[in-house]
N, C-alpha and C positions, 0 to 999 in steps of 0.2 A: 504494499500500500504506500502510496506517495505521501509526502509532507502535506500536500493539498488535499488528497483524500483524507487523511488523518486530521486535520483542522476542520473539515467538513463533519467528519463522524463526531469527532468530540462537541463541536458546536450543536448537531442535533441531539447529541445524549445530554447536554447540560440542559438545554432547553426543555425537554422532556422531563427531567428532575426536576428543574426549578419551576416550572409552570404547567407541568401536567395536569396537575389537580385544581389549578386555579380556574373557576367558573364565573366571575362575576362579569366581566367583559370578554367576549370573544375578539381575539385579534390574531394576527399573523405575523410571522418573521421570514422576511426574504433574504437569503444568505446571498454573497458576492458574486457567487455562480449561477443565481437563478433558483436554487434550490428553497422549497417554501415550506415552513413547519407552520401549523395552526393548533390553534387551543382544542377548537372542535371543528372537525371537517364537515364540509356541507352547509355550514351556517354564514350568514354574512359577517364581515369583519368591521369592527369600528375602526380600526387603525391598523398601519403596518410598520413593524421596526425593519427598517434597512440596513443590514450590516455590510459596511462597506468594503471591508477586508476579512482576511483570516484571523486576524489579530483582534477583531471589534469586541467580543464578549471580556477579553481579557483587559483593554482599554476600559471598558464599561464597569467592571464589578472588581476591580483590585486597583487600591483596597475598597471595602464595602463603604459607601457613603455618597449622598447626594451629592457632594461636589466632583466626585469622580464621575458619577452619571452626566452630571451637567456639562463637565468639560469635555466628555467624550462625543456629546451630541453637538456642541458648539464649533469643536474642531472637527467636526464630520466622521469620527470613527463610525458613528450610526445616523440615520436620518429617520424622521417620523412622518409617514405619508397618512392623510385621513384626519380624524377628529382628535387632535392633540389633547384635548380636555380630557379624555377617557383615559390617558396615559396613567395620569397620576394615581389612580386606585390601584394599577399594577405596580407602580414605583412603591407605594405602600406596601402592599403584600410583600414584596421582595425585600424591602430595606427593614420592615418590621416583623419578618417571617417566622421568629421564633426558631430560628435553625439550632440544630444541636451543634455542639463542639465538632462533634465527628463529622456531621453534615459540611460544615464549613471548612475544613480540613480537606475532607474528599473535593469539594468544589474547586477550593484554592489550587490543589495538585494539578488539577484537569485543566485550569485556567492557565496555569503557568507554563501548560504544554504547549499552549497556544503560541503562534510566532507574536513576537514583540515588535509589532508595527506602529509606526507613528505616521499619521496624517499631517501635511502641511497646509496652512490655511492663513490668508493675509486677514488681519483684523486687529482690535485692539488687545492688548495683553491685560492681566490682570491689574486691578487699581493698587498701587503704591502709595499710601499715605506716609509721608516723612513727619514723624513726631507723635506726641499723646493726641488720641482722639478728641473731638469737640474743643479744640482750642479755635482761636480766629483764624490762624494760619490754616489748619488742618480740615477746618470746616470748608475753607475756600477751596482747598484742592480737591475735596469731594465732590463739592459743587461743580467746579470745573470737569472732573471726571465724568460725570453722569449728563450735565445738562448743556454743556458748551461743544454739542455735536451741531451737526447741520440743522438750522430751524426749518428747511426744506422736509428732513427726515421727519420731524415732529407732526409737520402739516398733514403728512400721508395717512396718520391714523388717528389723529385727533378731530374734535370738532371744529366747526368754522370760527369758535371763538378761541380756540386752542387752550382748552381746560385740560390739564393732566392730573386731575383729580376725580373721586367719585361724584357721578351726576346724581340726579334725583328724578325719578321715575314715576310717573302717574300709572303707568301701565307697563308691563314688560315688552309691548310691542311699540313703545315710544322709539323715535330716530334718537341717536345721540346728541345731535344738534337741539332738538325739543328737550331732552331731559338736562342738558347742560344749561340750557337757557333758564329752566326751571329751577335749578340748583343757584343760579345767580340771584333770581327773584327770591326765593327762599330765604337765601342768607341776609339779603337787603331787609326782608319782612322780620327775620329773627332779631337783627340788630335794631329794626324800628328806625331806620335812616329818615333824616328830615332835612330838608333843602337849608342849606348853610352849614351844617354840621362838617367838623373835620375828622377825618377819618385815616387812620394807617394800616395798610395791606402788608402784612408781616410776610415776605416770600411771594411776592406780585407775580413771579413767572412771567408771560406774556401779556399782562396787563388786562385780562378778560373781566374780572370783579372790578377794577378800577373804572375801565370804560363804561361798564353797565351801570356801575352806581352813579357816578357823574352824570351819564346821560339820563336816565330814569329817575335818580332822586335828588339831584342838583347840589351833591356833597362834594367837598374838596377832598381828594384821596392822595396821600403821598403814599408811594409804594418803596419796599426795601427790597434789595434782591444782591444775591453774589455771582450771578451769572451774565457776563459780559454780553454773549449772544442773545439771550432771553431780553436782555435790557434793551439792546440795539434795536430789535423787532418792535419791542413795546412802545418804544417812543416813537417809532414811524407810525403804529398803529394810532396812537393818542394824537401825534399830528394831525393824520389822515382825518380823523374824527372831529377835528377842530377842538379838542379838549384841553390844549396846553396850559388854558387859565387855571382850569380845575385839577389835573393830573399832573403830577410830579414823581420821578423815579430816581432814588438815590442807590448807589451800588456801595452797600455798607453792611456789615454784619449786626444783627439785631441787638448785640450788646453794644454798638456805636452809636445807636439811634438817639436823638437828642429832642429837643422840644418837649421837655417833661411838664405834665399837668397840662398839656394844650390839647389832647384829642378828645372827642366826645365818643369815639367807637375805634377799637381795633378788630381785626379780622387777620386769621392766620389759617390759610388752607391749603394743607399737604406740606407744610413745611417743619411741622413739629417731630415728625419722625426723625428728622436729623439733630435734634437737640441734644439727645443722650440723656438718661437718669441723673447723672452726676451733676447736669446743668439746669436741672428743673428748678431748683429755688432761683438761680439768676435769670432765667427765661422769665418765670412768673412776677418776680421783683422788677423785673424791667418794664415788664407790660403794665405792672400797676404803679410806676413812677410814671410812664407816658399818658395815663389816664387822668383825666379830671375828676374828682369826687361826682359820683353818680355815673360815671362812663361805665360802658358795656364791651366786653371781651367775647368775641365767638372763636373758638378755637376748636378747628375740624382736622381730626387726625385718626390713623390707624392705630389700633390697639391689639395686644395680644390676651387671648383667653387665660386666665390664671393657672388652668390644668392643662394648657396647650402643649404638647410634648417641645421641649428645647433641643433642636438639631446640635451635634457637636461642632465646635468652630474649626477651620473657617466654613463659613456656609457660602454656598454659590453667589446667594445676593450680595454678601459682602465683599467677596473677591472681584465680581464683574458687575455688580449694578450700583448698590448704594454701599458704599465703603464705611461710610459714617451711620449708616442706619440702625436705629435701635428701637424696639417696640417693648412696651410693658402693659401691664393691666389698668383698666382705665381707674381702680380704685387709686391707685399711685399719683395718678395725674390730679385726680380731685384732691387728694390731701396735700400735695404741693402748690396747688392752687390757694386752697384754704389757708395754708400756713403763712402764704405771703399776704393774706387780708381778704381774698375775694370772697365773695358769696356765689357760692353754687345755684343758679337758679333754672336750669334745665339740662338734662342730659340725655341725647336720642342718639340711638343706635341705627345706622344705616345699612347695614350689614349686606342686606340681599341687594342693595343698589349696586354696590361694588361688584359685585358677579355680572349684573348686565352691562355696567359701564366698561369692565374688562373684555366680556364677549364682544362688544362692538370693536374696541381697540384690536384685538387679536384677528377678528374677521379683516378689518381694513389693513391690517399688516400684512396678511396673509395675500389680500387683494391684490396689494401693490409691492409684490414681494421683489419683483424683477426691479422696479424703480428705486426700492431701498436699497438694493445690492449694488446699484449704480451709483447712488448717492453717498453710500456710507462702503459697506463691504458685507461679504457673506458671514462672518462672524457676529458683526452688530445686529443684522436681521435676527440670528439666530439666539443671541442674547436675550433681545426683547421679546421673541415669540416665546421662549422658555419661561422667561420671569414672569411675564404676564399672564401666560396660562396656568403655570403653577399657583400663581395667586389666586386664581378662579377657585381651584381645588381647595386653598386654606381658607376661603371665606365661605364656600358652600359647607364645608365641615364645621365652620365657627371657631376654628383655631384661631383666627385673626378676625377683628370686627374694624368698625369705622363709626367713632363717635363724634358728634357735635355737642361741644360744651358751652352752654352760654354762663358767662361770669359777670358779674357787678360789683363795682368798687364802691360800697356804701358811703353815703353821704351823711353822716351822723345817724346812722341807722335807718335812714330812707333810700328803699332800693330803687325806686322810680319805675317801677314795673307795675302793669297793669295786673288784673286779679284773673284774668284769663289769657289765653292764648289765642283769642278770637281773629286778631287782626293778622295772625298767619293765614288764616285761612277762610276769612269772610268774603272775598270776592276771587272769580276765577285767576289762576295763573297768567301772568301776561297782561293782567291790568294793574293800575295804580291803587292803593288803597286810598 
């Protein structure tokens, strides 16, 4: 038997032993020579794993971790055809299969007998942050790594307002444009914006909230950002909308923001995940100082369920997506906010909304795959396809969630809040209250 035949035989044997008893989703594996293995013959498959070379399983499973699997995908040791969302139940089964020590040793020996083949692919390498995380310097490095890619890349899978955060759906059938506009309106209503108020957007992205709030509510908005690329495009969009008198963006860290006591409202949407638990007191204290007495702060952020399994470091997300990202349970956030003096007025989970949002993003990413590869590269396309589809799985299972937390800086015990939430819902979205 040739080395080639041995690799085919060993691979087919491993697939049978690893997944032969798996019945949750029917899927197939196609080897580099065209040989096909299926969980259940004669049944339609949800997806197909394509092993690109004889050493593919070795690259995928040694050592056993989600980082190893992720790197094998982005560097094209294997590909995923079909419904990528269905892959993660299979990955959970494998990574958390409760294999015995004898089984692991047997699998490892057979994996090591496969050729040690390395695929070569052009694209970004893992993030290399120089210094301790969550300093002003390293937060700048992390922002540049993730956000300072081509703005044209992000345009291809985001909505027309370029909101890179959870949308707000009235029905699962809503378009991403409709759901993101509804989210902007919902934020404005929760903040109860009024003409002439001064608002700060912490982590303003491409300026979507700023533009909407200024156009529809007549407020003055100051945005802060660490991304040069996002800021450049946001300023162009503000100018095009004729809002330069109401909207201004400063490139600065949230710790450097000034004008203490000058803001009526603060909003932070999708930036909080980069703050880090050690910096929570600093973050909320800074927000407290920026707000006038009676001011309101809406913090919109991904959270981790208290009982969610913690993956061993380094994770794929930390290496290739958000090098300074850090999630923690919502009760830790609320405690930190209260320790800074805030009163917690409302906490709302929008977990299912992020599932729908991410499905739109993944669909648009896949539909524009060739253009994205041309603008960026193959590895970047695969990183984003993997991280966004894996996030769908985590949100579906409730391992992570998304919470909007409404905080008030009391004015001598007076919150300034109405008795009910009626004005959030009293008129159809798309109309002013």
